[in-house]
Structures are given as structure tokens and as C-alpha cells.
Residue, then its C-alpha position, 0 to 999 in steps of 0.5 A: m545401470i544408469s538410464p539414458t534419462e538419468s545420464r542426460a540429467a547428470s550431464r546438465p550443469a547443476i542449478s545453484r539455488p542460493a539460500v535465503h538467510r535464516h532470519f529473512h522470514r522473521i524480519a519479513w513477518l515483522a515488516v508485514a505486521l508493521a506495514l499493516g500498522v502503517i496503513v491502518f494508522g495512516a487511514f486514521v491520520r487522513l480520516s481525522n483530518a491530520g494529514l496537513s498538521c505538519p506542513d514541513w517534511p520530514t520534520c514537523y515545524g522543524r522538529a524531529a518529533w512534534p511540538s508539545t505546545a503551540h508557542e514553541v514554534v511561533d516563529h517557524v516558517a511552517t506556521a505561515i502555512r498552517p497554525v500549529e495543532v498539537h493534538k493533530a501534529w503527533r499523529e502525522q509525525f508518528h505516522r512518518m516515524i513508523a513508516g521510516t522504521l518500515g523502510v529500515l526493515v525493507l532495507a535490511l531485507a534487500l541487503l540480506a537478499a542481495r548479499r550473494r549477488k556480485h556487488g549486490v550489497l554495494q548497489i543496495v547501499a549506494a541507492a539508499a545513500l543517494v536517497a539519504i543524502g537527498i533528504p537534507m538537501y530537500m530540507h535546505g531548499e535544493h529540491v532539484a538536486a534532491s530529486i536527481l539523487a532520489i531518481a538515481g537511487e531508484a534507477i540503481l534498484l530497478f536496474a539491479a532488479l532487472r538483472w537479478s533472478n528471484l531464486d533468493l528473493a533478491r529481485v522482489a526485495a530490490i523492487t520493494l525497496a524502490v517502491i517504499i522510497f517512491q512511497a516516501l516521495l508520495g508522502m512528501w508530495t501529499v503534504t507539500w501539494l496540500l492533499k492533492p487527491v491523485v497523490v493521496m490515492g497513489h499513496l494509499l495504493g503504494g502502501l498496499l503494494t508495499f504490504s503485498l510485496i513484503l507479504w509475498m516475500a514472507w510466505r516464500a521465505t517461510h516455505s509453506p506451499i499449498r499444493l493443489a491439482d488445479a493450482g494454475l487455475v486457482r491462481k488465475l482466479v485469485i489474480a483476478g480477485i486482486v485486480i478488481l479489489t485494487v480497483q475498488i480500493a483505488l475508488g475508495g481512496w479517491t472517494s476519501a481524498n475528495y471527501a465524497a464518502l457522505a455525498c449521498g447523505n445517510d441514504f443507502p441503498t438510495c442516494v439523496g433519496q433517489w436510485w440514480p440522482n444527478h451526477d457528474f462523472r466527468e468532473g468527479f474523475v479529473l485526476w490532475r488540477g494543477i498545484g497550489v490548491d488546498y484540497e482539505g475538505g474537498i473542492l468538488d461540487g455535490e454532483a461530482r462527489i455523488a458520481i464518485q460515491l456511485a462509482h464506489r458503490m457499483m464497484a463494491m457490488v462487483v467485488f462482493v459478487y466475485l469474491l463471494w463466488l471465489a470463496l464458495r469455489l474454494i470452500r469445495t477444494p480440499g485443504m482450502r476451507g479455512w482460507a475460503t471461510l475467512l475470505g467470505l467472512l471478510v467480504f461480508a464484514q467489509v460490506g457491512l462496514g461500508i454501509a455502516n459508514v454511510k448510515l452512521g455518518l462516517p464515524l472515525s472508528i468504523a471508517v478506520l476499520h473499513n480501511a483495515g478490512a480492505v488490507l485483510l482482504l488483500f492479505v488473504l488473496v496475496s497469501l493464496l497467490a504466494r502459497l499455491r503450487s502444483p503437486e510435486p511430481 
């Protein structure tokens, strides 16, 4: 005998749940690993002052790879912008190459996710084709036309994402492809606008957003939920952690882009021998200063850079206290001890690396590890956000 509840359920139309492609999660995890490598290697490029070593884009002194000797490109137009530094040029161009490879993986994920949508593959291909056509046009000086094509490609992806649901990850895959295309534009502007701090910071945040979206897709496609009775509350706490960590990462990017990491000298916890030295927050946080200024080495005075460093340190304390509290909160939750321990260890390691950067005078290896630590903290928080679920009825 069928109960009234079962009868009502049977009368409702069945909800079709499109299946994720069987190789989707494998490609997604490969993209996660590559995205991590792109971000960390990008930090190495920036911190080794190689960000402008290929002044043209997407080529490097007109080459698909990079020049092996300076005399190979003596008459190229890019030499008028910046002399060839072979030992640096390979870093910038290799970074572009692995970022391009990541873009191909994200395109593959978007095609797999959209394959069951009406005209889904066509929309993804059309958007990618418009952007691809715009690249040689940009290289030949047709900047306006190239920009229009890039905007059109982004519009197709965002319109599709608004129309699609996310049952098969189609929406988030389209958004991720749109983000990585915009990320490529930021990489171009980083070079052509001569390391403009707001663009450098945006490029860092865009890379971390790309990493987070791919990681979220990888976990969802893997189907490995963590079920907690208070999953809703814990998700809110994790989201708050992601927000404050993002603010701190943005401040770190602003600090690096304005060459303010050693604004306090080698003093810690004091700054130039004082707890609250002279500073200029107004000048230190001007986001837009026009185009045409070469920002390599920084253009701010000492007080403005001190203000940036002080803001980064104060926000670091907020992040340290909150994430350590969150780790202690999670360690008492059954099944969460491993994640909580990892989060706590990463928080202490990240603070230690930040202090070591100051005390040791910003050694390249420590500075790159500090960037990697931020990515790993984000990995833990986004992983929890993607996996936490309420218990099944």
C-alpha cells in the first residue's frame, strides 16, 4: 500500500541530475596542482625582479620561448623598452607558458561540464575562439579590436553561467574559464603597465581565485563529503576565515607590489625602532596613479611604505587569532582533527615565515615559501567549504 507521502513524491517530476564526466575529477586535480605551481612560480618571478624581463606580450622579445643570448634580439622593438636580461627572461616566459597550460586544462573542464547543455560546447568554443583571435590582433597593435573580442568572449561565458545550474559543475566551470581569461589580461597589463601595484595585486588575487574555483570543482567531482551535524555553522565560520585571509593576502600583495616588505628595516615586532613610527596611510593606499610610471623598485616614500607594512602586520594578527581559534574549534569536532591540526600548523608556519622575512632581510626562498603558505591555508579552508555537508536523512 502506498502512503500519501509516497504518492505525492511519485507524482512530482523526477529531477534529472547530469553526471560529471568520469575523467573530470582527474583533470581537475591536475589543474589544482598546476595552479599551485603557477602561483608559487609567479611569486618567484615577482620577488626575483623578473616581472618586466619580457617587455612584450605574449612573446618575449618577439620569441615564443625566450632569447638565449642578448645579441639575438639587438634590433627588436622591445629592446627600446628594456635591455635583454637572459637570466631573468626565461622565468617570466616560462611562467606564461605554464599559465597557458593551466588555461588549456580549465578549457577542457569547461567543455566537459557543458557537454550536456544545449549549445553548451558551442558557447565555450566560441568564447575561447574570440579570445584566441584577439591575441594576434593585440600583437599587431590592434588593441581596441582585441579588447572588444576579449570582452565578447567573457560576456558569452558569464551569460552561460547565469543560465546554467551547477548540478554538473557547468556554471562554476564557465566562471573559472572567464576568470582565467581575465587573469591573462591582468598578466598582460602587469607588463604593459610596468608593474602597476593595483594590477599586480589583482593578478595575485585572480590567481588565488582561479585556484580556489578549480579546487572546489575537484572536491565536488570527487564526491568526498564530510558530514557534520552543525555543518551549516562550520561553513559560515570557514567562509569568515576565507574572507579575512583574502584581505590579508591582498595586503601582502600590496606590500610586495610597493616594495614595502622591508619598510621597517629588520625590526620586529617594532618598526624602525618604534611601536608606532611616522606613517602615511593616505599616500600608501592610493590605488590608481595613472599609466606610464615604471613601478619597479617602488615609487613611495618611507612613511607611505611604513603604513603599508603596519597594515599588513596588524591584519596578520587578526588572521592569526581567528584561524587559530577556528583550528581549536574544529579539533574538538569528531572527524575534523586532521584538518584542524593542519590548519593550526600552517598558521604558525606562516607567521614564522613572515617574521623570518623581516629579520633575515627578505631572502628569496623564505619569501616564496611565505606565498606558498598563503596558498596552502586557502587550500585547507576551501577544501572544508567544498566538502562540509549536513547528515543525510
